[in-house]
C-alpha positions, 0 to 999 in steps of 0.5 A: 432951821434949815435942814442937810443932811449931811453935815463936815464942820472943818475944812481942813484935810480929813474933811475935806477928802471926805466932802469932796469922797461924797461928792465924787461918788454919785450914792450920795449925789442927792443927799445935801451936803454943807461945811462949817469953816471958821476960817478963810483956809489960803495960807500954806498953815502945814505943811503934811507928809506923807509915802506911796507906792507910786500910786498917790491919790494927791498927785494933784497937790503933792509941793516935792518928792523924795526919793532917799531918806537919811536917819542917824541916831547916836553911832548908826546912821545912813542915806536910804535908798527909799524905792519903791516908796517915795517920800511926798510933800503936800502943802496946805495952801495948795491941798484947800484951793485944789479940794475947794476948788474940785467941791464946786462941781460938786451941786450938793455941797456947800461950805458957809464960813462960820464958827460951829457953838455949840452940837447937839444929837437929840437922837432922830437929829441933830443940832449945830448952833455956831455963831449967827445961826442954828443948823439941823442935820441926820448926821454931822462929821465934826474935826473939833478935838478936846484934848482936856477929854484925851487928858482927863483919862488914867487908861492911856498914855497921853504924849504929844507930837509937837515940833515948831518949824522954819522955812529957810532959803541960804546965800548958797545952794547945801541941800540936796533936794531929792533926799527928805531927813525923816528922823535926826536924832544926833542933836541932845535929847535931855530925857525926852524923845527929840530929832531933826525933820529935814525938807528939802524944796530946793539946794536952797530951800528946805523945810527944818523942824524940831519935833518931839515924842513927849508929853510937856511941850516946850516954851517957844525959845527952847525950839526956836535956840534947838533949831539955829543950833541943829542949823549951826553945829548939827547938819557937817553945812555950819549954816549961820546966815540964812533968811526965814521965809515962814514958820508952822508949829503944830501939836498931833497927839500920841493914844491908844484911847479910844476915841470911839467913845465921843461918838454918836449914833450920828455924830462921828469925829474925824481926823485928830479928833477921831484919832484917824492919826497914827499914835505912835507917829504921828502921820495922819495925810494918809490915814486920814484919806484911808479912813476915807475910803472906808466910810464911804461905803459904811455910809452907804450902810446907814448903821450907827456913826458909833460902830465905824472903825475897831482896834486891830493889832496894830493898835497895840503894838503901837499902844507897848511904845507909847508905854514905854516912852511915857515910862523912859521917855528917853528910850525913843532914839534907842529903839528907832535907831534900831530899828533903821540899823536892823530893818529896810525902810520899806518894810518900816513903811510898809508896817506903819502902814499895816501892811504887814502879816502877822509875821513881817510883825514879829521881824521888824519888833524883834528888831528892836529892844526886846528886853523894854518891848517885854516888860511893855507888854507882862505891864499891859498884860497884868493891866488890862 
């Protein structure tokens, strides 16, 4: 049985970010590291987005930048300047290619294509079994996610951010390449929190996604009909002549569940499997990067992996929002519309980055519907 110091299961965003961070740090130069990934990681299988203030560590993989965003609700819509922030788009294929090439510079890191079938923490070591062999490691970091465990618990609400997107190409120049549609709630809500998300790539190309924050997913036909209707009736452009060049779909759990309960002294779940997605928004890419930056100095201390991380006040804010949307899923448009109407995008980004002071937090929360949040707070206090 081949033995490694660290095994990373999954070469997605969080796995590759972690491997690269370990490879760059001389402290881990004598550690043997194995990445196990079942796929070739060559396709453009997903798009990630994030914002920053000009200090992005992902310049080499950024596909498109935006200096403006558009928000639309029922009674309020606005094109918003976001400086000093910039909104960034990252393509999956560019990200994988760049990071996998970078890993070739680290002689202590290897990658094997194989499917993990079992994972056992035996206290003194972790055994990882695949379809073809078995490995032993001191520590294992896994992005494998078991949705059933999350759904079977009743203490915390579970919503899903689910979406279907089309990359489209038009004959006419219809899109503003400097403006991303961040949330467009002008579409029929049908008792849910539904919005459109548009990322122009050029004046004639864009990614258009039909997105929901809800308990249940839709049929493929429902997503597709929503996209067709939006392109024809809701952009103000009457887009009916376009080519669909690619598809994208996804499902991100939105929950304040204690994901650390999955972990053990020697096994840590990472990425979405570790609860690294922001519960209130589903944004995962930059949150995963920040978690990796916290994990590296933690590993140097030799502590048990299930003592990594913890909850802060932003976790509780996210919980209140999810409580509201789980109880009445139609409230999403009202909440986000009042938030963007009463606060600047800069303050909202700072809040979502969990960089605001408590006083700034109160201003953000005060911009939202007060009755809904006060009621949610009372219900949660009683439940605790």
